[in-house]
N, C-alpha and C positions, 0 to 999 in steps of 0.2 A: 574523341568520338563525335561523329556528325549526327544531326537529328533531322528527320523529315517530318514535318507537320502536315497532316492531311486536312485541308480546309476547303474542299470543294463541294461538300454535301449540302443538300437543299433543306433537310430537316422538316419534312412535311408533316410529321406527327404532332407538331406543336402549333398547327393552325388553330385560331387566327393570329396567334402571337408571332409565329414565324411565317414568312412568305418566301417565294422563290428568290426574290430580290433581297431578302433579309433573313437568311437561315439562322438556326438556333445558335451557331457558334459565334455570331456577332450580336446577339440580343443582350440587353442589359437587365436580365432578370435578377442578377446578383450585382455586387458592387462593381465588378468588372465583367467584360464579356468572357465567355468560355475560351475563346481564342486567346485573349490576353493572359488568362490563367495558364494556358498551355505553353505560351511563350516563356513565362516565368519558370515553368518546370523544365523546359528545354535548356534554359540557361544554367540550370543546376548541373548539367552533364556536358554541355557544349559551349564553346565560345560563340559570340554573335556571328562571326564569319563562317561558322560551321553549321548554322541553322538554315534549313531550306524549307520553304513553304510552297506546297503545291496546291493550286487553286485554279480558277478560271478568270477570263477577262472581266466578267461581270462583278466578281468579288475582289478584284485586284486592289481597288482603291479602299475598300473596307479593310483589307489587310494592312495597307500602308497607313491608313488613318489610325488604326488600333496600335500599330507600332509607334507612330509619332506620339500618340497620347501617353504611351509607356516610356517614351524617350529611349527606346531601344533601336539601335541602328544595325540592321543586317543589310548586306549588299543587295541593291535592287535586283541584280542578276540572280540572286538566290530565291526570288519569288518566281516560281515556275508556273507557267500558264498552260493548262490542258486545252486543246482545241475543242474537246468534247468529253463529257463525263463518261468514263468507262469502268468505274468502280476502282477498288484500291490497288489491284495488281498492276494495271497499266500506269497508274499514277506513280507508284513506287519505282517502276522500271524507268519511266521518263526522268524522274528526279535523279536516280542513281546515274543515269547516262550523263547528266549535266554536272553532277557533283563529284564524279570520279570514284576511285576505289577507296575502301575503308570499312569501318564498322559504323552501322547506321541504327540509331534508335528511331522507331516509327511510332508517332503519337497521333491519335485522333484529336481534333481540335474542339470537339463538342461534348467532352466528358467532364465530370467533376471528380477530383481525386484529393484525398487528404494526404498531403506530403508529410511523411514522417521518416523515422530511421529505417523502417522496413522497406519503404519505397526507394530510398537512396541506395540501400544495400542490395536490393534486387537487381539494379542495373550493373553494379560491380560484379555480382555473381554471373549475370548473363554475359557480360563482356569476356569473362574468363573462359567460358565454354563455347563462345560464338564461332570459333574456328572449326568446331566439330559438330555443332548443332545450330539449326535455325531456332531461335529462342522466342517463345511467347511468354506472356505474363498472365498468371491466373490469380484471381481475387478469391480469398478465402470467404465463403458465403457466411453471412450472419443469419440468413433464413432462406427457406426455399423461395425461388423466384422463377416464374414461368416466362419472363421476358428476356432472359439471357441464354446464350449458348453455354455449354459446359465442357470441361476438359477432364478426362480420366487420367490421373497420373499413373505411370508405370514404374519401371526400375529407377531406384534412387541413384543420383549422381551428385554427390556432395550436398549442396543446399537446393539442388534442382531435381527434376524427375524427367525421364523420357516420357513423351506423350504416348499413351497407349491408344487413345481414341478421342475424337471430337464428337460431341453430342449436340444435336439441334435443340432449339427451345422446347422444353418438355411441358406436359400437363402438370398439374399441382402434385398429384400422387407420385409421378416419376421424379419431379424436382425434389420432393421430400426424401425419396430413396437415394438420389444423387448426393444430397447433403450428408446423409448418414454414412455413405460410402467414401466420403472425403474428396468428392469431385470439386473442381474449382470453376468459378465463373470465367468465361473467356472475355478478357478485358479489351481485346482489339489493339493492344500495344505489343510491339515486337522489337527484337534486336537482331540484325542480320549482318554477318560479314559478307561483303559484296562478292568475294571469290566463291564462297560456298553457295551463296544465293544464285549466282550465275550457273553453277553446276546443276543445282536442283531445277532451276528454270529450264535448262536445256533438256532435262530428263522428263519433266512433267508438264511444262507449258512452253514448248519450243516456239510456238507462234509469237510469243511475247518478245523473242529476240529481235523481231522486226522493229520494236521500239528503239533498241540500241543501234540498229543499223540506219533506220530512217527517221527516228525522232517523231515529231508531231505528224508527219505524213502517214505514219503507220496507223493512226487512229481511225482512219477510214475503213480499215480491213480487220483489225484485231477485235476479238470478242470482248464483251463487257463481263468482267469476272473479278471476284474478290481474291485477295491473296490467300485466304483460308481455303476456298474451293480449288484455286488454281494450283497451289503447291502444298500447303501445310497438311491438308487432309490426305495427301498422297505420299508425301515423303516419309522415309523411315528415319530421318535424321532431324527430328524435332524434339525440343525440350521445353519444359514449362518451369518457370520460377515463380513460386507462390509469393504473394504479397498480402499482408494483413493491414488493410487500410479501409477507410470509408470511400466507397467508389460508386458512381452511377453513370450510366450512359445518357442520362437525362432524356430518355426516349419517350416520355409521356408526361402529362400533367400530374399523374399520380406520383411519378418520380420526383417532380419538382416539389410537390407537397411534402414528401418525405425529407427532402433536403433542407427546406426553408425553416427558419425559426418560427415557433408558434406562440400565440398569446395564451392566457390562462385557460381558455376554452378550447385550445387545440386548433385555432384558426391560423392559417398561414396567409398573410396579407401583404399585398403590394399595391399602394395607392391609398386614396382617402375612403375609408370604410367605417361604417357604424354597424356593429354586429350586436344584436340584442337576442338573448336566449338562443344563440346559434353556435354550433360546435363542429369542430373537425372539418371546416370548409377551407378550400383554397380560393382566394379571390385576388385576381390581378386585374386592376381596373384603371382606366384613364380619366374617370369622372367620379363624382361622389356616388357611392354605392351603399345601400342600406340592406341589411339582412334581418329578417324577423322569423324566429322559430323554425330555422332550417338546419339540417345536419348533413354532413358527408356529401357536400356538393363541390363541384368544380365550376367556378364562374370566371370566365375570361372575357373581358370587355375591352375591345379596341375601338378606334374612332369610326370603323365602318363595319364591324361584325361582332356578334355576341355568341359565345359558346356556353351552354349550361349542360352539365352532365353529372351523373352520379359518380362518386369515386369508385374506381374499379372498372370503369367503362372507357377510360381515356384512350386505350389502344384502338378504339373504334373511330377515333378522329380521322384516321386515314381514309375511312369509307366516305366521310363527308368531303374530304379533299378530292376523292375520285369523282364524286357527283359534280362538284364545281368544275373540275377539269373537263368533264364531258360537256358541260354547258359552255365551256370556254370563258368562264367567269374570271375577269382580271383580278378579282380579290384573292386568288391563290398566288398571284405574282407579286403584288405590291400593296403596301399600306397607303393611306392617304398622304403620309410623309414618305418621300422618296429621297434617298441619299445619292449625291453626286460627288465627284472628286473635288469640286469647288465649294460644296456646301450641301444644301438640301432645299426641297420645296414641299409645301403642304397644301393639298387641295382643300380649300375652304367651302366652296360651293360649286355646283354644276347643274345647269338648267337651261341648255341651249347656249350657254356661255360658261366660262370658267373663271373662278377667282382663286388665286394662289397667294400664299405667303412664301417668298423666296428669301433664303438666307445665304449670304456669300461670306465665306471666311476671310479674315484679314489677309491682304496680299494676294487673294485669288481672283480669278475672273472666269466667266463662262466663255464658251467658244464664240468666235465670230461667225454668225449664222444668219439664216433668214427662213421665213415661213411663207408658203405660197397661199395658204387658205385662211389665215387669221391675222388680225391686227392686235396689238398689245398696248395697254395703257399702264404706265408704271408710276407708283406713288411711293416715295421714300418715307418710311416710318421710323427708321433708326439708322444712324451712321451717315456716311457720305458716299455717294455713288459717282464713279466716273462712267459716263454713258457715251457710247459711240453709235450714231445712226447715220448710215450712208456717208461715212467719212468725217462727219462733224462731231466734235467732242465737246461735251458739257459736263459740269459738276452739279449734282443735285444734292441738296441737304434735306434734312427732316422737314416734311410737309410740302416739298416741291415735287413736281411731276413732269412727265413727258409722254409723247405718243409715238408709237412705232407702227407705221402703215405696213400692210401686207406686202411682202416682196422686198422690204428694206433690209440691208445688211446692218446688223446691230450686235452690241456686246455690252455686258455689265461688268464693271470691275470695282473691287473694294480696295481703295488706296489707304484706308484708315487702319487703326489698331484695334477696333472693336468690330464685332459682326455687323454686317450690313443687312437690313431687312427692308424688303420691298413688297408692296401689295401689287399684284399683277392681275389685270382684268383682260381676259381673252375674248374676242368676238370674231366670229367667222363661220363659214359653212362646214369646216372640218377642224376639230380641236384636239386630235390625238397627238401623242408624243412623236410619232414617226413623220409628222410634217415638219421636218427640220433638215436643212442642208448646212453642213459645217464647212467653213473655208479655212479657218485657223483654229488650233486647239492646243493648249498647254499640256494636255494629257493624252495626246496621240490618237484622238478619236476622229480627226478630220479625214 
């Protein structure tokens, strides 16, 4: 069985923790990223060469870094890059085009799932009926939930059911009724036989066949649509396999609170926190945070933004995101720490100049580049740097520095075995990241 992992979503509902450049599937809220957890689940049903990841150019190196950290080697050609995000149906079509025929498990990369016997058995059941049905997986609800879609099971077929109806996210009263009637949460996981998938695609979403004919070129003209709306809600050949597991789409900070371990007062904490007479709070903080006499709060503190909310209101975070997007505020796009294929940089100060801490991984180097509007002063604070400026190469050790005039061709390389850290001071009339011209690049960005 082949597996397609959907890893192109932006995860805007977890701002300010997630940003467009660092969506929730790559965040380290837990011990591993949600993407890494998904990779491990995929390897339970597929060999590494049978795993395909569909994402975009911006997240490509996040995918590769997470795989490297897990020491999992899937062929680089199995990382499929969408030219534009068009939701799940085009992404699945594009990946199947490149992966060939077969049976495909489809897994979101940003959910949490407790892997148990029920989970493993569900995929066996789904595989057995996948030549006759497009199979989705339904989670048996532990309680009514207004943030999930529901599936109404119909005629029983072995350990599965024909899908009678898909239901949108309900209000609380309706959700309570759904749970009483045995409805299932729509997990967003699927198992498709490609032959049946193509048949149903031609019947209900024929425009998507352009993806199989033209590949990435079709993305300019095809609609943005989910696999649920495009096929599953229209087809009469859909089955659901129930799974009894702990599951969450991690779609809000309320969901993160439910998932994380709690202290004796019901507080879920990530970071250095002192909580006095405070109960049932979620705190994710990058600096020392003290709580006094507060209850049922969500407090998310990053290096450039702070969110404070009552529990139960986390779904409204997307409204804040919309306001910032209208303002064209870059804080929806990127944290002060930005990740690059060679390492990362952290913005330390900005006031008519910029000070950054640059970290280059062992054996990596930045592109050979130049800037037209700024000069840079580099000071090595950890490791050894190989520096090229206008063709001249020098080695700098801890405490040593050099100057890069505006317009000079330059590159930083880490020839050592430990991370290289450099403090960079930028001075100029324009200091944005788009003032860069690349001439050579190990990562195909030139």
